[in-house]
PDB file of N, CA, C and O in Angstrom:
ATOM      1  N   MET A   1      20.169  -1.873 -16.454  1.00  0.00           N
ATOM      2  CA  MET A   1      18.873  -2.366 -16.063  1.00  0.00           C
ATOM      3  C   MET A   1      18.597  -3.727 -16.683  1.00  0.00           C
ATOM      4  O   MET A   1      18.075  -4.619 -16.015  1.00  0.00           O
ATOM      5  N   LEU A   2      18.943  -3.893 -17.955  1.00  0.00           N
ATOM      6  CA  LEU A   2      18.689  -5.189 -18.599  1.00  0.00           C
ATOM      7  C   LEU A   2      19.451  -6.315 -17.913  1.00  0.00           C
ATOM      8  O   LEU A   2      18.940  -7.429 -17.800  1.00  0.00           O
ATOM      9  N   THR A   3      20.663  -6.037 -17.458  1.00  0.00           N
ATOM     10  CA  THR A   3      21.445  -7.061 -16.753  1.00  0.00           C
ATOM     11  C   THR A   3      20.745  -7.470 -15.462  1.00  0.00           C
ATOM     12  O   THR A   3      20.683  -8.656 -15.138  1.00  0.00           O
ATOM     13  N   ALA A   4      20.214  -6.490 -14.719  1.00  0.00           N
ATOM     14  CA  ALA A   4      19.513  -6.784 -13.470  1.00  0.00           C
ATOM     15  C   ALA A   4      18.225  -7.564 -13.734  1.00  0.00           C
ATOM     16  O   ALA A   4      17.905  -8.505 -13.007  1.00  0.00           O
ATOM     17  N   LEU A   5      17.490  -7.171 -14.774  1.00  0.00           N
ATOM     18  CA  LEU A   5      16.252  -7.886 -15.106  1.00  0.00           C
ATOM     19  C   LEU A   5      16.536  -9.333 -15.490  1.00  0.00           C
ATOM     20  O   LEU A   5      15.793 -10.240 -15.115  1.00  0.00           O
ATOM     21  N   LYS A   6      17.614  -9.543 -16.237  1.00  0.00           N
ATOM     22  CA  LYS A   6      17.979 -10.910 -16.633  1.00  0.00           C
ATOM     23  C   LYS A   6      18.423 -11.726 -15.417  1.00  0.00           C
ATOM     24  O   LYS A   6      18.054 -12.892 -15.281  1.00  0.00           O
ATOM     25  N   ALA A   7      19.222 -11.105 -14.528  1.00  0.00           N
ATOM     26  CA  ALA A   7      19.691 -11.807 -13.324  1.00  0.00           C
ATOM     27  C   ALA A   7      18.523 -12.210 -12.430  1.00  0.00           C
ATOM     28  O   ALA A   7      18.577 -13.240 -11.759  1.00  0.00           O
ATOM     29  N   ALA A   8      17.466 -11.395 -12.421  1.00  0.00           N
ATOM     30  CA  ALA A   8      16.286 -11.693 -11.604  1.00  0.00           C
ATOM     31  C   ALA A   8      15.360 -12.695 -12.292  1.00  0.00           C
ATOM     32  O   ALA A   8      14.339 -13.087 -11.726  1.00  0.00           O
ATOM     33  N   GLY A   9      15.712 -13.111 -13.511  1.00  0.00           N
ATOM     34  CA  GLY A   9      14.899 -14.081 -14.227  1.00  0.00           C
ATOM     35  C   GLY A   9      13.629 -13.491 -14.820  1.00  0.00           C
ATOM     36  O   GLY A   9      12.664 -14.215 -15.067  1.00  0.00           O
ATOM     37  N   LEU A  10      13.621 -12.172 -15.050  1.00  0.00           N
ATOM     38  CA  LEU A  10      12.426 -11.516 -15.570  1.00  0.00           C
ATOM     39  C   LEU A  10      12.470 -11.311 -17.083  1.00  0.00           C
ATOM     40  O   LEU A  10      11.472 -10.920 -17.689  1.00  0.00           O
ATOM     41  N   THR A  11      13.628 -11.574 -17.693  1.00  0.00           N
ATOM     42  CA  THR A  11      13.757 -11.462 -19.143  1.00  0.00           C
ATOM     43  C   THR A  11      14.471 -12.705 -19.676  1.00  0.00           C
ATOM     44  O   THR A  11      15.088 -13.469 -18.933  1.00  0.00           O
ATOM     45  N   GLN A  12      14.361 -12.870 -20.971  1.00  0.00           N
ATOM     46  CA  GLN A  12      15.056 -13.974 -21.638  1.00  0.00           C
ATOM     47  C   GLN A  12      15.511 -13.494 -23.004  1.00  0.00           C
ATOM     48  O   GLN A  12      14.878 -12.633 -23.614  1.00  0.00           O
ATOM     49  N   ASP A  13      16.609 -14.055 -23.476  1.00  0.00           N
ATOM     50  CA  ASP A  13      17.092 -13.742 -24.813  1.00  0.00           C
ATOM     51  C   ASP A  13      16.305 -14.557 -25.829  1.00  0.00           C
ATOM     52  O   ASP A  13      15.947 -15.709 -25.584  1.00  0.00           O
ATOM     53  N   ALA A  14      16.044 -13.941 -26.964  1.00  0.00           N
ATOM     54  CA  ALA A  14      15.363 -14.618 -28.065  1.00  0.00           C
ATOM     55  C   ALA A  14      16.018 -14.160 -29.360  1.00  0.00           C
ATOM     56  O   ALA A  14      16.780 -13.193 -29.371  1.00  0.00           O
ATOM     57  N   THR A  15      15.722 -14.846 -30.431  1.00  0.00           N
ATOM     58  CA  THR A  15      16.269 -14.473 -31.739  1.00  0.00           C
ATOM     59  C   THR A  15      15.234 -13.678 -32.504  1.00  0.00           C
ATOM     60  O   THR A  15      14.102 -14.125 -32.686  1.00  0.00           O
ATOM     61  N   GLY A  16      15.631 -12.483 -32.956  1.00  0.00           N
ATOM     62  CA  GLY A  16      14.741 -11.631 -33.730  1.00  0.00           C
ATOM     63  C   GLY A  16      14.612 -12.125 -35.159  1.00  0.00           C
ATOM     64  O   GLY A  16      15.306 -13.057 -35.565  1.00  0.00           O
ATOM     65  N   TYR A  17      13.736 -11.508 -35.911  1.00  0.00           N
ATOM     66  CA  TYR A  17      13.494 -11.897 -37.305  1.00  0.00           C
ATOM     67  C   TYR A  17      14.747 -11.806 -38.164  1.00  0.00           C
ATOM     68  O   TYR A  17      14.922 -12.569 -39.114  1.00  0.00           O
ATOM     69  N   ASP A  18      15.615 -10.861 -37.815  1.00  0.00           N
ATOM     70  CA  ASP A  18      16.839 -10.675 -38.601  1.00  0.00           C
ATOM     71  C   ASP A  18      18.006 -11.500 -38.076  1.00  0.00           C
ATOM     72  O   ASP A  18      19.130 -11.372 -38.563  1.00  0.00           O
ATOM     73  N   GLY A  19      17.742 -12.349 -37.078  1.00  0.00           N
ATOM     74  CA  GLY A  19      18.792 -13.184 -36.509  1.00  0.00           C
ATOM     75  C   GLY A  19      19.518 -12.562 -35.337  1.00  0.00           C
ATOM     76  O   GLY A  19      20.357 -13.211 -34.713  1.00  0.00           O
ATOM     77  N   SER A  20      19.208 -11.308 -35.028  1.00  0.00           N
ATOM     78  CA  SER A  20      19.862 -10.652 -33.896  1.00  0.00           C
ATOM     79  C   SER A  20      19.236 -11.120 -32.580  1.00  0.00           C
ATOM     80  O   SER A  20      18.114 -11.625 -32.561  1.00  0.00           O
ATOM     81  N   THR A  21      19.967 -10.949 -31.495  1.00  0.00           N
ATOM     82  CA  THR A  21      19.455 -11.312 -30.175  1.00  0.00           C
ATOM     83  C   THR A  21      18.619 -10.166 -29.640  1.00  0.00           C
ATOM     84  O   THR A  21      19.053  -9.014 -29.632  1.00  0.00           O
ATOM     85  N   ILE A  22      17.406 -10.496 -29.191  1.00  0.00           N
ATOM     86  CA  ILE A  22      16.532  -9.509 -28.574  1.00  0.00           C
ATOM     87  C   ILE A  22      16.196  -9.978 -27.164  1.00  0.00           C
ATOM     88  O   ILE A  22      16.305 -11.165 -26.857  1.00  0.00           O
ATOM     89  N   VAL A  23      15.794  -9.056 -26.318  1.00  0.00           N
ATOM     90  CA  VAL A  23      15.456  -9.365 -24.934  1.00  0.00           C
ATOM     91  C   VAL A  23      13.948  -9.230 -24.766  1.00  0.00           C
ATOM     92  O   VAL A  23      13.371  -8.190 -25.085  1.00  0.00           O
ATOM     93  N   LEU A  24      13.315 -10.283 -24.265  1.00  0.00           N
ATOM     94  CA  LEU A  24      11.871 -10.295 -24.053  1.00  0.00           C
ATOM     95  C   LEU A  24      11.557 -10.584 -22.591  1.00  0.00           C
ATOM     96  O   LEU A  24      12.316 -11.290 -21.927  1.00  0.00           O
ATOM     97  N   PRO A  25      10.442 -10.048 -22.077  1.00  0.00           N
ATOM     98  CA  PRO A  25      10.025 -10.402 -20.716  1.00  0.00           C
ATOM     99  C   PRO A  25       9.624 -11.879 -20.671  1.00  0.00           C
ATOM    100  O   PRO A  25       9.143 -12.429 -21.661  1.00  0.00           O
ATOM    101  N   THR A  26       9.823 -12.503 -19.530  1.00  0.00           N
ATOM    102  CA  THR A  26       9.359 -13.878 -19.356  1.00  0.00           C
ATOM    103  C   THR A  26       7.843 -13.866 -19.176  1.00  0.00           C
ATOM    104  O   THR A  26       7.244 -12.805 -19.002  1.00  0.00           O
ATOM    105  N   ALA A  27       7.225 -15.044 -19.218  1.00  0.00           N
ATOM    106  CA  ALA A  27       5.774 -15.155 -19.088  1.00  0.00           C
ATOM    107  C   ALA A  27       5.298 -14.521 -17.780  1.00  0.00           C
ATOM    108  O   ALA A  27       5.880 -14.753 -16.721  1.00  0.00           O
ATOM    109  N   GLY A  28       4.245 -13.725 -17.866  1.00  0.00           N
ATOM    110  CA  GLY A  28       3.659 -13.105 -16.679  1.00  0.00           C
ATOM    111  C   GLY A  28       4.309 -11.803 -16.263  1.00  0.00           C
ATOM    112  O   GLY A  28       3.924 -11.219 -15.250  1.00  0.00           O
ATOM    113  N   ILE A  29       5.292 -11.334 -17.024  1.00  0.00           N
ATOM    114  CA  ILE A  29       6.022 -10.108 -16.681  1.00  0.00           C
ATOM    115  C   ILE A  29       5.774  -9.065 -17.765  1.00  0.00           C
ATOM    116  O   ILE A  29       5.792  -9.373 -18.957  1.00  0.00           O
ATOM    117  N   SER A  30       5.543  -7.830 -17.334  1.00  0.00           N
ATOM    118  CA  SER A  30       5.426  -6.698 -18.253  1.00  0.00           C
ATOM    119  C   SER A  30       6.435  -5.648 -17.810  1.00  0.00           C
ATOM    120  O   SER A  30       6.498  -5.296 -16.632  1.00  0.00           O
ATOM    121  N   ILE A  31       7.221  -5.152 -18.756  1.00  0.00           N
ATOM    122  CA  ILE A  31       8.287  -4.197 -18.434  1.00  0.00           C
ATOM    123  C   ILE A  31       8.111  -2.949 -19.294  1.00  0.00           C
ATOM    124  O   ILE A  31       8.000  -3.040 -20.517  1.00  0.00           O
ATOM    125  N   ASP A  32       8.087  -1.796 -18.655  1.00  0.00           N
ATOM    126  CA  ASP A  32       8.046  -0.513 -19.347  1.00  0.00           C
ATOM    127  C   ASP A  32       9.275   0.288 -18.937  1.00  0.00           C
ATOM    128  O   ASP A  32       9.433   0.638 -17.767  1.00  0.00           O
ATOM    129  N   HIS A  33      10.137   0.574 -19.897  1.00  0.00           N
ATOM    130  CA  HIS A  33      11.295   1.423 -19.629  1.00  0.00           C
ATOM    131  C   HIS A  33      10.853   2.869 -19.828  1.00  0.00           C
ATOM    132  O   HIS A  33      10.523   3.273 -20.943  1.00  0.00           O
ATOM    133  N   ILE A  34      10.846   3.631 -18.765  1.00  0.00           N
ATOM    134  CA  ILE A  34      10.403   5.024 -18.797  1.00  0.00           C
ATOM    135  C   ILE A  34      11.582   5.950 -19.054  1.00  0.00           C
ATOM    136  O   ILE A  34      11.462   6.934 -19.784  1.00  0.00           O
ATOM    137  N   GLY A  35      12.725   5.629 -18.447  1.00  0.00           N
ATOM    138  CA  GLY A  35      13.898   6.495 -18.566  1.00  0.00           C
ATOM    139  C   GLY A  35      13.808   7.641 -17.577  1.00  0.00           C
ATOM    140  O   GLY A  35      12.984   7.611 -16.663  1.00  0.00           O
ATOM    141  N   PRO A  36      14.649   8.651 -17.751  1.00  0.00           N
ATOM    142  CA  PRO A  36      14.586   9.797 -16.848  1.00  0.00           C
ATOM    143  C   PRO A  36      13.282  10.569 -17.056  1.00  0.00           C
ATOM    144  O   PRO A  36      12.752  10.622 -18.166  1.00  0.00           O
ATOM    145  N   ILE A  37      12.781  11.154 -15.996  1.00  0.00           N
ATOM    146  CA  ILE A  37      11.541  11.929 -16.076  1.00  0.00           C
ATOM    147  C   ILE A  37      11.910  13.413 -16.153  1.00  0.00           C
ATOM    148  O   ILE A  37      12.556  13.941 -15.248  1.00  0.00           O
ATOM    149  N   PRO A  38      11.503  14.078 -17.225  1.00  0.00           N
ATOM    150  CA  PRO A  38      11.845  15.491 -17.365  1.00  0.00           C
ATOM    151  C   PRO A  38      10.995  16.362 -16.434  1.00  0.00           C
ATOM    152  O   PRO A  38       9.943  15.927 -15.966  1.00  0.00           O
ATOM    153  N   PRO A  39      11.446  17.574 -16.170  1.00  0.00           N
ATOM    154  CA  PRO A  39      10.625  18.481 -15.367  1.00  0.00           C
ATOM    155  C   PRO A  39       9.313  18.798 -16.092  1.00  0.00           C
ATOM    156  O   PRO A  39       9.249  18.754 -17.321  1.00  0.00           O
ATOM    157  N   THR A  40       8.288  19.113 -15.332  1.00  0.00           N
ATOM    158  CA  THR A  40       7.021  19.547 -15.894  1.00  0.00           C
ATOM    159  C   THR A  40       7.061  21.059 -16.052  1.00  0.00           C
ATOM    160  O   THR A  40       7.442  21.781 -15.131  1.00  0.00           O
ATOM    161  N   VAL A  41       6.667  21.526 -17.220  1.00  0.00           N
ATOM    162  CA  VAL A  41       6.632  22.974 -17.458  1.00  0.00           C
ATOM    163  C   VAL A  41       5.245  23.373 -17.927  1.00  0.00           C
ATOM    164  O   VAL A  41       4.529  22.578 -18.537  1.00  0.00           O
ATOM    165  N   ASP A  42       4.866  24.630 -17.633  1.00  0.00           N
ATOM    166  CA  ASP A  42       3.568  25.111 -18.107  1.00  0.00           C
ATOM    167  C   ASP A  42       3.692  25.649 -19.528  1.00  0.00           C
ATOM    168  O   ASP A  42       4.756  25.559 -20.140  1.00  0.00           O
ATOM    169  N   ILE A  43       2.627  26.195 -20.038  1.00  0.00           N
ATOM    170  CA  ILE A  43       2.596  26.653 -21.424  1.00  0.00           C
ATOM    171  C   ILE A  43       3.621  27.753 -21.707  1.00  0.00           C
ATOM    172  O   ILE A  43       4.032  27.948 -22.851  1.00  0.00           O
ATOM    173  N   ASP A  44       4.032  28.472 -20.655  1.00  0.00           N
ATOM    174  CA  ASP A  44       5.021  29.534 -20.810  1.00  0.00           C
ATOM    175  C   ASP A  44       6.447  29.031 -20.619  1.00  0.00           C
ATOM    176  O   ASP A  44       7.396  29.813 -20.686  1.00  0.00           O
ATOM    177  N   GLY A  45       6.605  27.730 -20.381  1.00  0.00           N
ATOM    178  CA  GLY A  45       7.931  27.163 -20.182  1.00  0.00           C
ATOM    179  C   GLY A  45       8.447  27.279 -18.763  1.00  0.00           C
ATOM    180  O   GLY A  45       9.618  27.001 -18.505  1.00  0.00           O
ATOM    181  N   VAL A  46       7.580  27.692 -17.826  1.00  0.00           N
ATOM    182  CA  VAL A  46       7.971  27.820 -16.423  1.00  0.00           C
ATOM    183  C   VAL A  46       7.858  26.445 -15.764  1.00  0.00           C
ATOM    184  O   VAL A  46       6.822  25.786 -15.858  1.00  0.00           O
ATOM    185  N   GLN A  47       8.932  26.022 -15.098  1.00  0.00           N
ATOM    186  CA  GLN A  47       8.929  24.715 -14.443  1.00  0.00           C
ATOM    187  C   GLN A  47       7.936  24.709 -13.293  1.00  0.00           C
ATOM    188  O   GLN A  47       7.991  25.557 -12.402  1.00  0.00           O
ATOM    189  N   THR A  48       7.025  23.741 -13.323  1.00  0.00           N
ATOM    190  CA  THR A  48       6.019  23.623 -12.260  1.00  0.00           C
ATOM    191  C   THR A  48       6.267  22.427 -11.348  1.00  0.00           C
ATOM    192  O   THR A  48       5.717  22.359 -10.249  1.00  0.00           O
ATOM    193  N   ALA A  49       7.084  21.494 -11.794  1.00  0.00           N
ATOM    194  CA  ALA A  49       7.445  20.335 -10.969  1.00  0.00           C
ATOM    195  C   ALA A  49       8.824  19.864 -11.418  1.00  0.00           C
ATOM    196  O   ALA A  49       9.122  19.862 -12.612  1.00  0.00           O
ATOM    197  N   PRO A  50       9.662  19.466 -10.469  1.00  0.00           N
ATOM    198  CA  PRO A  50      11.002  19.005 -10.844  1.00  0.00           C
ATOM    199  C   PRO A  50      10.953  17.648 -11.541  1.00  0.00           C
ATOM    200  O   PRO A  50       9.981  16.904 -11.412  1.00  0.00           O
ATOM    201  N   GLY A  51      11.988  17.348 -12.263  1.00  0.00           N
ATOM    202  CA  GLY A  51      12.110  16.038 -12.881  1.00  0.00           C
ATOM    203  C   GLY A  51      12.926  15.117 -11.996  1.00  0.00           C
ATOM    204  O   GLY A  51      13.234  15.453 -10.852  1.00  0.00           O
ATOM    205  N   ASP A  52      13.271  13.968 -12.523  1.00  0.00           N
ATOM    206  CA  ASP A  52      14.112  13.009 -11.814  1.00  0.00           C
ATOM    207  C   ASP A  52      15.007  12.367 -12.865  1.00  0.00           C
ATOM    208  O   ASP A  52      14.524  11.652 -13.744  1.00  0.00           O
ATOM    209  N   ALA A  53      16.311  12.620 -12.775  1.00  0.00           N
ATOM    210  CA  ALA A  53      17.256  12.179 -13.807  1.00  0.00           C
ATOM    211  C   ALA A  53      17.575  10.684 -13.731  1.00  0.00           C
ATOM    212  O   ALA A  53      18.201  10.139 -14.641  1.00  0.00           O
ATOM    213  N   ARG A  54      17.152  10.021 -12.660  1.00  0.00           N
ATOM    214  CA  ARG A  54      17.428   8.591 -12.543  1.00  0.00           C
ATOM    215  C   ARG A  54      16.596   7.794 -13.535  1.00  0.00           C
ATOM    216  O   ARG A  54      15.505   8.220 -13.917  1.00  0.00           O
ATOM    217  N   TRP A  55      17.109   6.633 -13.957  1.00  0.00           N
ATOM    218  CA  TRP A  55      16.412   5.774 -14.919  1.00  0.00           C
ATOM    219  C   TRP A  55      15.236   5.095 -14.232  1.00  0.00           C
ATOM    220  O   TRP A  55      15.394   4.549 -13.140  1.00  0.00           O
ATOM    221  N   HIS A  56      14.077   5.119 -14.844  1.00  0.00           N
ATOM    222  CA  HIS A  56      12.868   4.510 -14.296  1.00  0.00           C
ATOM    223  C   HIS A  56      12.420   3.355 -15.179  1.00  0.00           C
ATOM    224  O   HIS A  56      12.348   3.483 -16.401  1.00  0.00           O
ATOM    225  N   THR A  57      12.123   2.239 -14.550  1.00  0.00           N
ATOM    226  CA  THR A  57      11.546   1.082 -15.233  1.00  0.00           C
ATOM    227  C   THR A  57      10.410   0.567 -14.368  1.00  0.00           C
ATOM    228  O   THR A  57      10.588   0.329 -13.173  1.00  0.00           O
ATOM    229  N   ASN A  58       9.250   0.396 -14.971  1.00  0.00           N
ATOM    230  CA  ASN A  58       8.114  -0.183 -14.259  1.00  0.00           C
ATOM    231  C   ASN A  58       8.041  -1.663 -14.592  1.00  0.00           C
ATOM    232  O   ASN A  58       8.144  -2.059 -15.753  1.00  0.00           O
ATOM    233  N   ILE A  59       7.860  -2.477 -13.551  1.00  0.00           N
ATOM    234  CA  ILE A  59       7.736  -3.927 -13.719  1.00  0.00           C
ATOM    235  C   ILE A  59       6.401  -4.347 -13.120  1.00  0.00           C
ATOM    236  O   ILE A  59       6.093  -4.033 -11.970  1.00  0.00           O
ATOM    237  N   ARG A  60       5.619  -5.057 -13.916  1.00  0.00           N
ATOM    238  CA  ARG A  60       4.379  -5.636 -13.406  1.00  0.00           C
ATOM    239  C   ARG A  60       4.482  -7.144 -13.563  1.00  0.00           C
ATOM    240  O   ARG A  60       4.947  -7.653 -14.584  1.00  0.00           O
ATOM    241  N   SER A  61       4.036  -7.849 -12.524  1.00  0.00           N
ATOM    242  CA  SER A  61       4.154  -9.298 -12.522  1.00  0.00           C
ATOM    243  C   SER A  61       2.833  -9.932 -12.106  1.00  0.00           C
ATOM    244  O   SER A  61       2.156  -9.443 -11.202  1.00  0.00           O
ATOM    245  N   VAL A  62       2.477 -11.017 -12.771  1.00  0.00           N
ATOM    246  CA  VAL A  62       1.273 -11.761 -12.413  1.00  0.00           C
ATOM    247  C   VAL A  62       1.428 -12.336 -11.008  1.00  0.00           C
ATOM    248  O   VAL A  62       0.478 -12.330 -10.225  1.00  0.00           O
ATOM    249  N   ASP A  63       2.614 -12.826 -10.690  1.00  0.00           N
ATOM    250  CA  ASP A  63       2.896 -13.406  -9.378  1.00  0.00           C
ATOM    251  C   ASP A  63       3.845 -12.499  -8.608  1.00  0.00           C
ATOM    252  O   ASP A  63       4.576 -11.704  -9.198  1.00  0.00           O
ATOM    253  N   ALA A  64       3.828 -12.624  -7.288  1.00  0.00           N
ATOM    254  CA  ALA A  64       4.746 -11.845  -6.456  1.00  0.00           C
ATOM    255  C   ALA A  64       6.185 -12.256  -6.759  1.00  0.00           C
ATOM    256  O   ALA A  64       6.475 -13.436  -6.952  1.00  0.00           O
ATOM    257  N   LEU A  65       7.077 -11.278  -6.800  1.00  0.00           N
ATOM    258  CA  LEU A  65       8.493 -11.584  -6.994  1.00  0.00           C
ATOM    259  C   LEU A  65       9.064 -12.138  -5.694  1.00  0.00           C
ATOM    260  O   LEU A  65       8.644 -11.748  -4.605  1.00  0.00           O
ATOM    261  N   THR A  66      10.017 -13.043  -5.818  1.00  0.00           N
ATOM    262  CA  THR A  66      10.645 -13.627  -4.631  1.00  0.00           C
ATOM    263  C   THR A  66      11.660 -12.645  -4.041  1.00  0.00           C
ATOM    264  O   THR A  66      12.058 -11.683  -4.699  1.00  0.00           O
ATOM    265  N   ALA A  67      12.069 -12.893  -2.814  1.00  0.00           N
ATOM    266  CA  ALA A  67      13.090 -12.061  -2.185  1.00  0.00           C
ATOM    267  C   ALA A  67      14.387 -12.114  -2.984  1.00  0.00           C
ATOM    268  O   ALA A  67      15.089 -11.109  -3.098  1.00  0.00           O
ATOM    269  N   SER A  68      14.705 -13.275  -3.533  1.00  0.00           N
ATOM    270  CA  SER A  68      15.911 -13.414  -4.352  1.00  0.00           C
ATOM    271  C   SER A  68      15.825 -12.540  -5.602  1.00  0.00           C
ATOM    272  O   SER A  68      16.797 -11.875  -5.961  1.00  0.00           O
ATOM    273  N   GLN A  69      14.666 -12.539  -6.266  1.00  0.00           N
ATOM    274  CA  GLN A  69      14.498 -11.707  -7.456  1.00  0.00           C
ATOM    275  C   GLN A  69      14.600 -10.218  -7.099  1.00  0.00           C
ATOM    276  O   GLN A  69      15.279  -9.454  -7.786  1.00  0.00           O
ATOM    277  N   LEU A  70      13.930  -9.822  -6.034  1.00  0.00           N
ATOM    278  CA  LEU A  70      13.963  -8.416  -5.623  1.00  0.00           C
ATOM    279  C   LEU A  70      15.370  -7.951  -5.281  1.00  0.00           C
ATOM    280  O   LEU A  70      15.724  -6.799  -5.530  1.00  0.00           O
ATOM    281  N   SER A  71      16.179  -8.852  -4.706  1.00  0.00           N
ATOM    282  CA  SER A  71      17.536  -8.470  -4.311  1.00  0.00           C
ATOM    283  C   SER A  71      18.415  -8.175  -5.521  1.00  0.00           C
ATOM    284  O   SER A  71      19.429  -7.489  -5.393  1.00  0.00           O
ATOM    285  N   LYS A  72      18.045  -8.680  -6.683  1.00  0.00           N
ATOM    286  CA  LYS A  72      18.838  -8.472  -7.898  1.00  0.00           C
ATOM    287  C   LYS A  72      18.441  -7.198  -8.652  1.00  0.00           C
ATOM    288  O   LYS A  72      19.132  -6.780  -9.581  1.00  0.00           O
ATOM    289  N   LEU A  73      17.337  -6.593  -8.252  1.00  0.00           N
ATOM    290  CA  LEU A  73      16.869  -5.378  -8.909  1.00  0.00           C
ATOM    291  C   LEU A  73      17.348  -4.155  -8.138  1.00  0.00           C
ATOM    292  O   LEU A  73      17.260  -4.111  -6.911  1.00  0.00           O
ATOM    293  N   SER A  74      17.853  -3.169  -8.862  1.00  0.00           N
ATOM    294  CA  SER A  74      18.305  -1.950  -8.205  1.00  0.00           C
ATOM    295  C   SER A  74      17.087  -1.075  -7.948  1.00  0.00           C
ATOM    296  O   SER A  74      16.419  -0.627  -8.879  1.00  0.00           O
ATOM    297  N   GLN A  75      16.814  -0.842  -6.685  1.00  0.00           N
ATOM    298  CA  GLN A  75      15.699   0.013  -6.326  1.00  0.00           C
ATOM    299  C   GLN A  75      16.267   1.348  -5.872  1.00  0.00           C
ATOM    300  O   GLN A  75      17.226   1.399  -5.102  1.00  0.00           O
ATOM    301  N   VAL A  76      15.673   2.408  -6.349  1.00  0.00           N
ATOM    302  CA  VAL A  76      16.226   3.730  -6.075  1.00  0.00           C
ATOM    303  C   VAL A  76      16.026   4.118  -4.619  1.00  0.00           C
ATOM    304  O   VAL A  76      15.028   3.769  -3.989  1.00  0.00           O
ATOM    305  N   SER A  77      16.986   4.835  -4.114  1.00  0.00           N
ATOM    306  CA  SER A  77      16.911   5.337  -2.751  1.00  0.00           C
ATOM    307  C   SER A  77      17.487   6.745  -2.754  1.00  0.00           C
ATOM    308  O   SER A  77      18.640   6.919  -3.148  1.00  0.00           O
ATOM    309  N   PRO A  78      16.755   7.731  -2.341  1.00  0.00           N
ATOM    310  CA  PRO A  78      15.364   7.633  -1.882  1.00  0.00           C
ATOM    311  C   PRO A  78      14.424   7.397  -3.053  1.00  0.00           C
ATOM    312  O   PRO A  78      14.761   7.696  -4.198  1.00  0.00           O
ATOM    313  N   PRO A  79      13.235   6.856  -2.764  1.00  0.00           N
ATOM    314  CA  PRO A  79      12.278   6.628  -3.844  1.00  0.00           C
ATOM    315  C   PRO A  79      11.820   7.955  -4.454  1.00  0.00           C
ATOM    316  O   PRO A  79      11.876   8.991  -3.790  1.00  0.00           O
ATOM    317  N   PRO A  80      11.372   7.934  -5.697  1.00  0.00           N
ATOM    318  CA  PRO A  80      10.911   9.168  -6.331  1.00  0.00           C
ATOM    319  C   PRO A  80       9.782   9.810  -5.543  1.00  0.00           C
ATOM    320  O   PRO A  80       8.937   9.118  -4.977  1.00  0.00           O
ATOM    321  N   THR A  81       9.774  11.123  -5.510  1.00  0.00           N
ATOM    322  CA  THR A  81       8.724  11.847  -4.784  1.00  0.00           C
ATOM    323  C   THR A  81       7.721  12.473  -5.729  1.00  0.00           C
ATOM    324  O   THR A  81       6.783  13.141  -5.293  1.00  0.00           O
ATOM    325  N   ILE A  82       7.914  12.259  -7.027  1.00  0.00           N
ATOM    326  CA  ILE A  82       7.025  12.882  -8.011  1.00  0.00           C
ATOM    327  C   ILE A  82       6.375  11.789  -8.855  1.00  0.00           C
ATOM    328  O   ILE A  82       6.751  11.610 -10.013  1.00  0.00           O
ATOM    329  N   PRO A  83       5.420  11.066  -8.309  1.00  0.00           N
ATOM    330  CA  PRO A  83       4.811  10.018  -9.129  1.00  0.00           C
ATOM    331  C   PRO A  83       4.017  10.618 -10.281  1.00  0.00           C
ATOM    332  O   PRO A  83       3.230  11.544 -10.087  1.00  0.00           O
ATOM    333  N   TYR A  84       4.227  10.090 -11.471  1.00  0.00           N
ATOM    334  CA  TYR A  84       3.454  10.517 -12.631  1.00  0.00           C
ATOM    335  C   TYR A  84       2.271   9.591 -12.853  1.00  0.00           C
ATOM    336  O   TYR A  84       1.286   9.973 -13.485  1.00  0.00           O
ATOM    337  N   ARG A  85       2.367   8.371 -12.331  1.00  0.00           N
ATOM    338  CA  ARG A  85       1.293   7.415 -12.446  1.00  0.00           C
ATOM    339  C   ARG A  85       1.113   6.745 -11.096  1.00  0.00           C
ATOM    340  O   ARG A  85       2.090   6.441 -10.413  1.00  0.00           O
ATOM    341  N   VAL A  86      -0.106   6.521 -10.721  1.00  0.00           N
ATOM    342  CA  VAL A  86      -0.395   5.817  -9.473  1.00  0.00           C
ATOM    343  C   VAL A  86      -1.279   4.632  -9.823  1.00  0.00           C
ATOM    344  O   VAL A  86      -2.329   4.798 -10.445  1.00  0.00           O
ATOM    345  N   PHE A  87      -0.863   3.450  -9.430  1.00  0.00           N
ATOM    346  CA  PHE A  87      -1.651   2.250  -9.657  1.00  0.00           C
ATOM    347  C   PHE A  87      -2.283   1.829  -8.345  1.00  0.00           C
ATOM    348  O   PHE A  87      -1.599   1.729  -7.326  1.00  0.00           O
ATOM    349  N   ALA A  88      -3.570   1.584  -8.363  1.00  0.00           N
ATOM    350  CA  ALA A  88      -4.249   1.174  -7.125  1.00  0.00           C
ATOM    351  C   ALA A  88      -4.873  -0.184  -7.315  1.00  0.00           C
ATOM    352  O   ALA A  88      -5.493  -0.712  -6.392  1.00  0.00           O
TER     353      ALA A  88
END
């Protein structure tokens, strides 16, 4: 995922306090790495909703992404059917 984000120009390398290389979002970009979504279970441990083992990353941008940027991002197919968050 980090390689795709960098190729799309959404991240940049920077130097951390200890001299190591860290990856930061570019200006106007917010990135949340969610990872795989586990199944939902009730208090008794009974699964009430399936999970999704695919890696999830949410990207928010101040400006619309270009077609070139979108082409560099791996978008899941089929899209997830179990949204945990809905942004309106």
